[in-house]
N, C-alpha and C positions, 0 to 999 in steps of 0.2 A: 166292592173288589175290582169290577171291570174299568170305575173309574179311575183305580190306584194304578193299573196296568197303563192305563191309558198315558198318565202321568209322567208315569216311570220312563215308557217309550219315548214318549216327546224329550224327559231329560237327557237321555241317549243320544237323539237325534242332535241335541244341541252341541252336546260332547264332541259326537263327530265332526259337527260343521265345524266347531272351533278349531279343532284338530287338524281339521281340513284345510282353514284357512291360514292357522299357523305354519301350516308345513307349505303352502303355497306364496306365502309372504315373501317377500325380496330379501336374501340373507344380508346379514351386515358385512358390507365390505371390511377386507383384509388387506394390510401388506403395507406398504412406508406412508406416512403423513406426504402429503401435497406441501413443498416447499416453493410454488409457485407465488409469487405476491398477487393477493386477489384486489388492490387500490386500485387506484386510477394513476396509470404512470405519467410521468413529469418526465420533463426535458432537463439534465441540468446544464444551465446555460453559461457557456465557458466565458472568461472575460477575456478582454481585447488582448489577443497574441497566442492565443491557444486555436486547435481546430477544435470541432464537434468530440463530445465526450463520447468514446466507444462504450457500449455497454453487451452484456450477452444476453440473448434472446430469451434464457429461462431465469432472469434477473434484472428486469425491465424497473429501474427507480421508481419508488413512489413515496410520498410523504412519510407513510406509516413505516416504512422499512429505513427509511433514513433516522426519523428520528429513534427507533429503537436499537439501531445500528450505535448512533450517537451515545446513548445511553449506555450500551453494552461496552464502548470504548473506554468510558471514563470510569466502569466500575471496575473496583478492585476484587470483589467478588469471583474474578473468574481466575484470582491466583488461590491455589491451595491455601496459604494463610491469610489471604486478604488485604494483601500487603502490596501488590502490583498490580497496574491496570497496562490497557495496551497504550494511553496516556502516558506511564510513569516511564517509559521509554523513546517514545514518539511524543515530547512535548511541545503543545502550541506555542510556547514562551521561548522555544528554542527552534522555531523554524519546524516543526513537526519531526526532530529528530532528538539527540542525546547530547549535550553538552560536555559529556565524559567522554573518554576514551570507549572506554566498555562499561556496557549497562549492568546494573546490578538487577538479578533475580532473587527470588527468596532463599532468605538464608542469607541474604549478600553475593550470593555466588554470580561469577561475572563470566560472560561470554568472551569467545575471541575475536569478535568483528564489531566495529562501530555501528550502531543503529542507524539505518538509513532513512531521511526522510520520508514521510508520507506524501509529502505534495508532489501532486502531478503524477502519482504513482499510477493513476489512470491509465496513464498511457504508455506504460511499459506492457512490452509483448509478456513477460514473464517476472516472477517477483524476486526477492533476496539477492544480495550481492552474487549469487552464483546460478543464482536463473535456476535454483532447483522446484520453485512453485509454476504453475503455470496460470496462476491468475491470483488477483486479488482476495476469491473466494477461498481458494488453498492454503493461499497465504496467512490467512487471517486463525485458521487452527492450528498453527504451527507453533505459535509462541505459548498456547495455552497447555500444550500436551508436552512441552520442551521441559525436561526436569532441571535446568539451569535458568529457565524463564518462569513462568507462571507453575510451571509443576502438577498440573493436575492430571486426570485423565478424563478424557471426553465424555466417558460415560458418567462419573460422579458427577461432573460440573451440570450436566443436563439435569439430574436428579436434582442438585442443589437448585438449580435455577427453578426446576418445575415444581418446585414447595412455596415458591414467593405468589403470590395471587397477581400481582399487579405485574409481573412479566407473563404471566399465563394468559392473561388480558391482554398485554399488546404484542404478545406473539398471536395470537388469532386475528385481533385486529387487523395486523397484518398482512399475513397467510392463513387464515380460516381455523377450522378445528381442526385440533392435534395438538395441540399444548406446543410447549417447548421442544425442539429439536437442535440438535447441534448444525445439522445444515440448512435449517434456516437460520439459527445464530451467525453462521459465517457469510451469509448472504445478506443478511442486515448491517454486518461489519461493513461488508465492499461496498454496498451503496452508499454508506456515508462515508468511507474512506475517499468517494470518486468525488465528492462533492468540495475535497482540499485540495483548490485549484489556486494557483498562483499566477497570473496576468495582470495585465493592466497599470506594470510597472512605468516608471519612467520610460525605459527604454521601450516599454511598448507605445507608449504614447507619441515617442519620437519615432520609432520606426513605423508604426503603423497608425498611429492617431493622428500625424501630419503636427506635431507640438514641437517646432525646432528648438525651443529653450528648454524641453521637459528633461533635459539631460546637458550636463557641462560638457564643456569645448575639451577637457581632459578626457572624459568618456565618449564621446564622441571619435576621438583619435585611438580610443583604446579598441574601440568597436573594429575600425579598419584594421589596427593590429591584428585582432581573432581572426578576421575572415580572412586577411592577404595571406596568401599561399606561400610568399616569399618572407613571410612575417613570423607571427604565429601561428596561423593554420590551423588555428583551434577548433575551426567546424568542422573539418573532415573528421571527426568523434563525436563532439558537441553539436549536434547540427542544428541547422536552421532551414526551416521547411520552407515552401512557397507560401506567403501570406501569413505564415505563423512561426511560432519558435520552440520547439522542444527542447533544443539544447542536448539530445542525446541521438546518437543513432540504434540505440536497442539492441549494442553490439555486445561483443565482450574482447577485452585484450588484455595483454599483460604489458605492465609498464615497469615491473621489477619493483615493486612497492614489497617492502619486506624481505627482499632479496639479498642475502648474505655476501661478504666479501668475493666468498669463493664461488657466488652464482647459485646456492642451492636455496630454494625456496619457503620461508617460513609458513606459508598455505597455497595447497595446490588449486585454490578457486574452483574454477569452472571443470578442470580435470574429475573431480570428487564426482560430476553429476554425469559426463560425456563419457568418460576413459579415454577421450581422445586426445594425444598427446599434443596437438597446437593449443590447447586449451590450458594447458598447463601454467598456473598461477595469472589464469586471466578472468578479471572480474567486470561488472557488466559497466556501462557509462553512465553516470547517474548524469540528471539532470542539473543546471544549474541555477534552478528559479531561488530567491532566496539564500542563494550560497553565503552572504555573508552573515547570515544568522545561524548557518549549520554546521559551525566549528565542533570537532575538530574534523578534518578530511581525510579520503583515501578509506578505505575499507577495514584498514588498521588503526585508524584515526591518530595515525603516526604524524601528520601536519598540523601544525596547530593554527596556523594564519594563512590567509590567502595569499600574502607574500611567501610564505616558506613552498607554498604548492607552483607559485610561480618559477621561483629558483628552481623547484625539483624538474619542471620539466624544461628548464634551460639548461637543464645538464641531462636531459632524453632519461629521465629514470635510471635505474639503477639495471645494470648489464646482466643479463643470465641468456639461457640458451634460447628461452621460448620467447623474450620481449617481442612488442610490437615490431613487425619491420619499417613501416612508415612512420613511428616515432624519431624525430631528428633533434639535434642539439638546437637551441635558440641561442645560445650565447651571441648571436649578432645583435639581439635586441638592445639597444640604449636604456641606460635608467629612466629616461624620461617615458620611453615606450612602456616598458614594463610598469610603471608607476599608473600611467594611462589605462594599460588592461586591467590592474585592479581596481580601478575607474570604473571602468567600464563593468568589472562585474558587479560592483555595488550597484550599479542602478538597474541590478536584474530582481530587485526587493521589493514586494508589495503587501499590502495587508490583506491578510486572511479574510475569505467572504464570511457573511453576519451567517450564525448557525453552525458555527465548528469549533468552539470552544464549549466547553461542560457546560452541560443541563442545568440550568438555573432549578428547573421544578422538583 
């Protein structure tokens, strides 16, 4: 009997010790899953003619996040009916833009603005024509939840992707334990989009690479028209920097695109974001890289050819109360100068880097 009591006492001590160990153990952490990439960060090497690629401190590019972002970019699962991917409206065969005036979303619904190119979007301070998104990361989520684009909810999309073991594994390889989250998804897509760079064009090889014969004589004359304040003065907005050329001032301007004969605006543009009267009808200055492949042009896709764009500027856009004050008529340009300017713009086209097309695995 005494022996049994001893064993009971020992058993109770073991249970007490076990309970004590459990209570003293480190609690399982709760809260948001980390969205910081865990792989070795890499440098996205810019091609000739472009400056270093800016990246946010909380989303350094890694091979794993770029690969995951590329897969997501081309995956139609991101739309509610599995019919639309990011690449459906920002097509690599159309300069990462859309050859249609307005893109088709789920159910054939149409937006009201032309899909801008993703090319060199890494260099824009804000995203979308009206600048409503502060980063590539935040821009990536917008179309997914837009009812006339991909028409998903972010919560439902996260659940769908989380049911795919392949995606779960890739998310954890890129970001660590925690599976699929939309915060991780937007970072991956943004990292991939930062690799969609256009440089090393004939213009770049002429301007920065010392190749005198890289562009035609007509394109050389067009470059001078583009830069000369007394001629085209185009780089007042499509700025060329020291040692590189982004061809944008990262600002917003009202050119009168879409303005009616009475000066009314079909689209109020940047004003919708800032509520600043000076921003009525103003839209972001786009870059010009691969512009020959990204027709149609302007935020409403209303101009179909580069010649139409040049002719639009010849007349200083469309008159309205808020039109940019530094927009001047260019009717002094001769027919040859206009042709040369178009040839220069064509010289800005370059091949896309490897690894930006649809993944094959």
